C-alpha positions in Angstrom: -0.1 -0.1 -0.2 2.9 2.6 0.6 4.3 2.2 -2.7 1.2 1.8 -4.7 0.5 5.2 -2.7 3.5 6.5 -3.4 3.4 5.6 -7.4 0.0 7.5 -7.2 1.8 10.6 -5.8 3.6 10.8 -8.5 0.9 10.1 -11.4 -0.7 13.5 -9.7 2.6 15.7 -9.7 2.9 14.6 -13.3 -0.7 15.6 -14.0 -0.6 18.7 -12.1 2.7 19.3 -13.7 1.0 19.1 -17.1 -2.3 21.5 -16.0 0.1 23.8 -14.8 1.9 24.6 -18.2 -1.7 24.5 -20.0 -3.0 27.0 -17.8 -0.1 29.3 -17.1 1.0 32.1 -19.3 4.4 31.3 -21.2 6.5 33.4 -19.1 6.1 31.2 -16.0 5.8 27.5 -17.9 9.9 27.3 -17.4 9.6 27.9 -14.1 7.0 25.4 -13.2 8.6 22.9 -15.8 11.8 23.3 -13.3 10.2 23.0 -10.2 8.1 20.4 -11.6 11.2 18.2 -12.1 12.5 19.2 -9.6 10.0 17.2 -7.3 9.7 14.2 -9.6 13.6 13.6 -9.7 13.6 14.4 -5.8 10.6 11.7 -5.2 12.6 9.6 -7.6 15.4 9.6 -6.0 14.4 8.9 -2.6 12.3 5.9 -3.7 15.4 4.5 -5.6 17.4 4.9 -1.7 14.8 3.3 -0.2 15.2 -0.1 -2.2 18.5 -0.1 -1.8 18.2 0.2 1.6 15.9 -2.9 1.5 18.2 -5.2 -0.6 21.6 -5.4 -0.9 23.1 -7.0 -3.7 27.0 -9.0 -2.6 29.5 -10.7 -4.8 31.0 -14.3 -4.5 34.1 -12.9 -3.5 32.9 -10.5 -1.0 30.0 -13.3 0.4 33.4 -15.4 1.4 34.9 -12.7 2.8 32.3 -11.4 5.1 31.4 -15.1 5.7 35.0 -15.7 7.1 35.3 -12.5 8.9 32.3 -13.8 11.0 33.0 -16.9 10.9 33.2 -18.2 14.9 35.2 -21.7 13.4 37.7 -19.6 11.5 38.4 -17.4 14.6 38.7 -20.6 16.5 41.6 -22.4 14.0 43.4 -18.7 13.9 44.3 -19.2 17.7 46.3 -22.2 16.8 48.6 -19.8 14.3 48.2 -17.4 17.5 49.7 -19.6 19.9 52.3 -21.0 17.4 53.8 -17.2 16.7 53.9 -16.3 20.7 56.1 -19.8 21.1 58.3 -17.6 18.4 58.3 -14.8 20.6 59.5 -16.8 23.6 62.4 -18.3 21.6 63.5 -15.2 20.3 63.4 -13.9 24.3 66.0 -16.7 25.3 68.5 -14.8 23.1 68.7 -12.0 25.8 68.6 -12.3 29.7 66.8 -15.3 29.5 66.6 -15.9 32.7 66.6 -12.8 35.3 64.9 -13.1 38.9 64.1 -10.6 41.5 63.5 -11.8 45.2 62.9 -9.4 48.5 62.5 -9.7 52.0 60.9 -7.3 54.8 60.0 -8.2 58.7 61.1 -6.6 62.0 64.5 -7.1 63.7 66.0 -5.9 66.9 68.4 -4.1 67.2 72.1 -4.6 68.8 73.8 -4.0 72.2 77.0 -3.7 73.1 79.1 -2.8 76.3 82.7 -2.0 74.8 83.7 1.0 73.3 83.9 -0.4 70.0 82.7 1.8 66.7 79.7 0.5 65.1 80.9 -0.8 62.2 83.6 -3.1 64.2 80.6 -4.9 66.4 81.7 -8.3 65.2 84.8 -8.4 67.7 82.9 -7.7 70.4 82.1 -11.4 71.9 79.2 -10.5 74.5 77.0 -8.5 71.8 73.7 -8.9 72.5 70.1 -8.2 70.9 68.4 -5.1 72.0 64.3 -5.8 72.3 63.5 -2.4 73.0 65.1 -0.8 69.5 63.2 -2.6 66.4 63.7 -1.9 62.7 62.2 -2.5 59.1 64.2 -5.1 57.3 64.6 -4.8 53.7 66.7 -7.3 51.5 66.8 -7.7 47.9 68.5 -9.9 45.9 69.2 -10.2 41.7 70.3 -12.9 39.1 70.6 -12.8 36.1 72.4 -14.8 33.2 73.4 -14.0 29.6 74.1 -17.0 26.8 77.3 -16.1 25.4 77.4 -19.3 22.9 75.7 -22.0 23.2 76.9 -24.2 19.9 73.4 -23.2 17.6 70.9 -24.2 20.4 68.8 -20.7 20.7 69.1 -19.8 17.4 67.9 -23.6 16.6 65.6 -23.4 18.5 64.1 -20.2 17.6 64.2 -22.0 13.7 62.0 -24.6 14.5 59.2 -22.4 16.7 59.6 -20.1 13.3 59.2 -23.2 11.1 56.6 -24.4 13.8 54.1 -21.5 13.3 54.5 -21.4 9.5 52.9 -24.7 9.3 50.6 -24.0 11.5 49.6 -21.1 9.5 49.1 -23.4 6.4 47.1 -25.8 8.3 44.9 -22.8 9.0 44.7 -21.9 5.5 44.2 -25.7 4.7 40.9 -25.5 7.4 39.5 -22.2 5.8 39.3 -23.6 2.6 36.6 -25.9 3.5 35.0 -23.2 5.1 35.3 -20.9 1.9 34.0 -24.1 0.4 30.9 -24.1 2.5 30.3 -20.5 1.3 30.5 -21.1 -1.9 28.0 -23.9 -1.7 25.7 -21.4 -0.1 26.2 -18.7 -2.5 24.9 -20.5 -5.6 22.4 -22.5 -3.5 20.9 -19.2 -3.3 20.8 -19.0 -6.9 19.6 -21.9 -7.5 16.9 -22.1 -5.2 15.5 -18.7 -7.1 16.1 -20.4 -10.3 13.8 -23.4 -8.9 11.2 -21.0 -8.4 11.3 -18.9 -11.3 11.1 -22.3 -13.3 8.1 -23.6 -11.1 6.1 -20.1 -11.5 6.8 -20.4 -15.3 5.6 -23.9 -15.5 2.6 -23.2 -13.7 1.5 -21.1 -16.4 1.9 -24.1 -18.5 0.0 -26.3 -16.4 -2.8 -24.3 -16.3 -2.7 -23.7 -20.0 -3.1 -27.6 -20.2 -5.4 -28.1 -17.4 -8.1 -25.7 -19.5 -7.7 -27.9 -22.6 -8.4 -30.8 -20.4 -11.1 -29.3 -19.0 -12.9 -28.1 -22.8 -12.2 -31.5 -24.1 -14.0 -33.3 -21.5 -16.8 -30.8 -21.7 -16.9 -31.3 -25.4 -16.6 -35.1 -25.2 -13.7 -35.6 -26.9 -12.8 -39.3 -27.7 -9.2 -38.5 -28.2 -9.0 -37.9 -24.3 -8.0 -40.6 -22.6 -8.8 -41.2 -19.1 -5.6 -42.3 -18.0 -3.9 -39.1 -19.6 -6.3 -37.2 -16.8 -4.8 -39.3 -13.9 -1.0 -38.7 -15.1 -1.9 -35.3 -15.3 -3.6 -35.0 -11.8 -0.7 -37.2 -10.6 1.6 -35.1 -11.9 0.1 -31.9 -10.5 0.2 -33.2 -7.6 4.1 -33.8 -7.5 3.9 -30.6 -9.0 2.7 -29.0 -5.5 5.1 -31.0 -2.9 8.2 -29.5 -5.5 7.0 -26.0 -5.3 6.6 -26.3 -1.2 10.0 -27.9 -1.1 11.6 -25.0 -3.1 9.8 -22.5 -1.2 11.1 -23.8 2.1 14.7 -24.7 0.4 14.7 -20.9 -0.8 13.6 -19.8 3.1 16.3 -21.5 4.4 19.0 -20.2 2.5 17.6 -16.6 3.1 17.5 -17.6 6.9 21.5 -19.2 6.6 22.5 -15.9 4.7 20.8 -13.7 7.1 22.9 -15.4 10.3 26.1 -15.5 7.7 26.2 -11.6 6.9 23.7 -9.3 9.5 22.2 -11.8 12.1 20.2 -8.4 13.2 18.6 -8.5 10.0 18.7 -5.0 9.6 20.0 -5.4 5.8 18.9 -8.2 3.4 21.1 -9.7 1.1 21.2 -11.6 -2.1 23.7 -12.8 -5.0 25.0 -10.1 -7.2 23.0 -12.2 -10.0 20.0 -13.5 -9.6 20.2 -16.3 -12.3 22.4 -19.4 -12.1 25.1 -19.4 -14.7 28.4 -21.6 -15.1 31.0 -20.3 -13.5 33.5 -19.0 -16.1 35.6 -22.5 -16.3 37.9 -23.9 -19.0 39.5 -27.3 -18.1 43.4 -27.5 -17.9 45.0 -30.8 -18.5 45.3 -33.0 -15.4 49.0 -33.1 -15.5 48.5 -29.1 -14.6 46.5 -29.5 -11.7 48.6 -31.9 -10.0 51.8 -29.5 -10.5 50.0 -26.8 -9.0 49.0 -28.7 -6.0 52.3 -30.1 -5.3 53.1 -26.5 -5.3 50.4 -24.9 -3.7 48.3 -27.1 -1.5 48.7 -26.2 2.1 49.0 -29.1 3.6 52.1 -30.2 1.7 53.8 -27.0 2.4 52.7 -27.2 6.1 54.4 -30.5 6.2 57.1 -29.4 4.7 57.6 -26.1 7.5 57.1 -29.0 10.1 60.2 -31.4 8.2 62.2 -28.1 8.7 60.8 -27.6 12.4 61.9 -31.0 13.2 65.6 -30.5 11.9 66.4 -27.3 13.7 64.7 -29.3 17.0 67.2 -32.1 16.0 70.6 -29.8 15.8 69.2 -27.7 18.8 69.1 -30.6 21.2 72.4 -32.3 19.9 73.9 -28.9 21.3 73.9 -30.1 24.6 76.5 -32.7 24.5 78.5 -29.4 24.4 79.2 -27.1 27.6 77.2 -23.6 27.1 79.3 -20.3 27.9 77.1 -17.9 30.4 77.8 -14.7 31.7 76.2 -14.5 34.9 75.5 -11.6 37.1 74.4 -11.3 41.1 73.7 -8.1 43.3 72.3 -8.1 46.7 71.2 -5.6 49.4 70.2 -5.5 52.4 69.3 -2.3 55.0 68.0 -2.6 58.7 68.8 1.3 60.3 69.5 -0.7 63.6 72.0 -3.0 62.6 75.5 -1.0 61.7 76.8 -2.7 58.2 80.4 -4.2 59.2 83.8 -3.1 57.9 85.3 -6.4 57.2 85.2 -7.7 54.1 84.8 -11.1 55.5 82.6 -10.0 58.0 79.0 -10.2 56.0 75.9 -8.8 58.4 73.1 -10.5 56.8 70.6 -7.2 57.7 72.5 -4.4 56.3 75.1 -5.2 53.2 75.2 -4.8 49.6 77.6 -7.0 47.1 77.9 -6.9 43.4 79.4 -10.3 41.1 79.5 -11.1 37.7 81.7 -13.5 35.2 81.7 -16.1 33.0 80.2 -19.8 33.8 80.2 -22.9 31.6 77.3 -25.3 32.1 76.7 -29.3 31.0 74.3 -31.7 31.1 76.6 -34.7 31.7 73.7 -37.2 31.5 74.1 -37.4 27.9 72.1 -40.6 28.0 69.6 -38.0 28.4 70.3 -36.1 25.4 70.7 -38.8 23.4 67.0 -39.9 23.8 66.3 -36.7 23.2 67.6 -36.8 19.9 66.2 -40.2 18.8 63.0 -38.7 19.7 63.5 -35.7 17.7 64.4 -37.8 14.7 61.2 -40.1 15.1 59.0 -36.8 14.9 60.8 -36.1 11.8 60.5 -39.2 9.9 57.2 -38.9 11.2 56.5 -35.9 9.3 58.1 -36.9 6.3 55.8 -39.9 6.4 53.2 -37.5 6.9 53.7 -35.2 3.9 54.2 -39.3 1.8 50.6 -39.7 2.9 49.4 -36.4 1.7 50.6 -36.9 -1.3 48.8 -39.9 -1.6 45.7 -38.5 -0.4 45.6 -35.5 -2.8 46.7 -36.9 -5.9 43.5 -39.4 -5.2 41.5 -36.1 -4.5 43.0 -34.6 -7.4 42.0 -37.1 -10.1 38.6 -38.0 -8.7 37.6 -34.5 -8.6 39.0 -33.7 -11.9 37.1 -36.5 -13.7 33.7 -35.2 -11.6 34.5 -31.9 -13.2 34.6 -33.6 -16.6 31.8 -35.0 -16.2 29.6 -32.1 -15.0 30.8 -29.6 -17.9 29.8 -32.6 -20.9 26.7 -33.1 -18.8 25.5 -29.5 -18.3 26.9 -28.7 -22.2 24.6 -31.7 -23.1 21.4 -30.4 -21.3 21.8 -27.5 -22.7 21.0 -29.2 -25.9 18.7 -31.3 -24.5 16.9 -28.3 -23.5 16.3 -26.4 -26.8 15.0 -30.2 -28.4 12.6 -29.9 -25.6 11.5 -26.4 -25.9 11.2 -27.4 -29.9 9.1 -30.3 -28.9 6.5 -28.2 -26.6 6.1 -25.3 -29.2 5.2 -28.2 -32.2 3.2 -30.0 -29.8 1.3 -26.6 -28.9 0.7 -25.7 -32.4 -0.3 -29.1 -33.4 -3.4 -29.1 -31.1 -4.1 -25.4 -31.9 -4.6 -26.9 -35.4 -6.7 -29.3 -34.1 -4.7 -32.7 -35.1 -2.6 -32.7 -31.5 -2.7 -35.3 -29.0 -2.9 -34.1 -25.7 -0.5 -37.2 -24.0 2.1 -35.8 -26.3 1.2 -32.1 -25.4 1.5 -33.0 -21.6 4.4 -35.5 -22.0 6.7 -32.7 -23.9 5.2 -30.2 -21.0 6.8 -32.5 -18.6 10.1 -33.3 -20.1 11.0 -29.2 -20.7 9.9 -28.8 -16.9 12.8 -31.8 -15.9 15.2 -30.9 -18.1 15.3 -26.8 -17.3 15.6 -28.9 -13.5 18.0 -30.8 -14.5 19.9 -28.2 -16.4 20.0 -25.7 -13.2 21.0 -28.7 -10.7 23.8 -30.1 -13.1 24.6 -26.0 -13.6 25.0 -26.1 -9.6 26.6 -29.0 -9.2 29.4 -28.0 -12.3 30.0 -25.2 -10.4 30.7 -27.1 -7.1 32.9 -29.7 -8.9 35.0 -26.8 -10.5 35.1 -25.2 -6.8 36.5 -28.6 -5.3 38.7 -29.4 -8.3 40.1 -25.9 -7.7 40.7 -26.6 -3.6 42.2 -30.1 -4.9 44.8 -28.3 -7.2 45.5 -25.1 -4.1 43.9 -22.7 -6.1 41.9 -20.3 -4.2 38.1 -20.8 -4.4 37.6 -17.3 -4.4 39.7 -16.9 -8.0 36.6 -18.7 -9.4 34.8 -14.9 -9.5 37.4 -13.3 -11.0 38.6 -15.6 -13.7 
């Protein structure tokens, strides 16, 4: 009602402008024409903006990008990458002061009393020195110790390389898992177009069915001897099945729209639809199998992740082997204590544990003498490297099998769509010919019904197989390690 009233207002404006132009002098014609044109243009602009806010079109690439941004699964998987990168930072932090400790102690301490005339910095010479329980003060002590590696036979460097390679492996695993989400979004995008096509086909077929039904009713009323009751039964069955298909399409379309709203805008403040409302085959030209295999061997994230894992294991072996040799460190320790009622002593061999200051630094060597434990660690690292190498071989076998299967399905799907397009063309000609024959009075209603049914089935099958072709192409791209979004760019 709102849109109808709006169009009515525009009609009134146009009529009013024509009346003004007819009854006003020539001197006012230009100004009135400008005013009316301005009002009409403003109204049309307002209407177009209102419509644009109701429904927004989105391309396949934008749909996948926005879907990934809002995907909780993608966020969860990316946390593994964040953890791996955090391990890299921890390994790099081992280069500068990997160990630095600070400890403090605090408490109440009684003073000391000496019955001699010794100065306070020589109280250690008084054998009868005693606590002064009437003189209390706060005791504070702080101790700092640190160690800086100087030379570790490559232990730190190799540890950093191992964590960096492990982080790269985590990134490639994330890319592999993200490609699965992209495939789901790809299917969801074209599912919307398929549902729209099915709705459009059924709406158009509904007109043909009503026409056939009218013709059957006319033949009944006229008592046409050519009318076979079995044809009526077949038509009634087909019509009932048609209603079931209509409901399936309606529910599928509603379901796709709800999922789209959840993926793109759960608040439902905006409505999105595909950039094109018609389902067409993606731009695709099937290359030779060797092309896709060569791309897969160099681009599949699973293989690249396995290679990064092998590199990480090799660096880990080198890091563990460095424990066979002594490491050189620079050590630093500092200690400070202060208690006002406990005087510091001047003898360097006598330290008042409650009032003193000390600083020490020097070089030290560290060597793990348990070589059996070190060898066990090396053996474990070598087993891990072999395990990752075997994983790469297994992944290669699986990728080759997957690529062969997806290549076969893509080739068959492409051929099937081409053939169905030809069948649809023949079916349309058949319907046209049967309709003409029936209009001229020598056609058979059974043949007309068969032709209409065949055309409808072919149109539905063509769109379903077009969707299947797009899906198979996407699977082939994924198997070859080519981003699915690349399809919309080609």
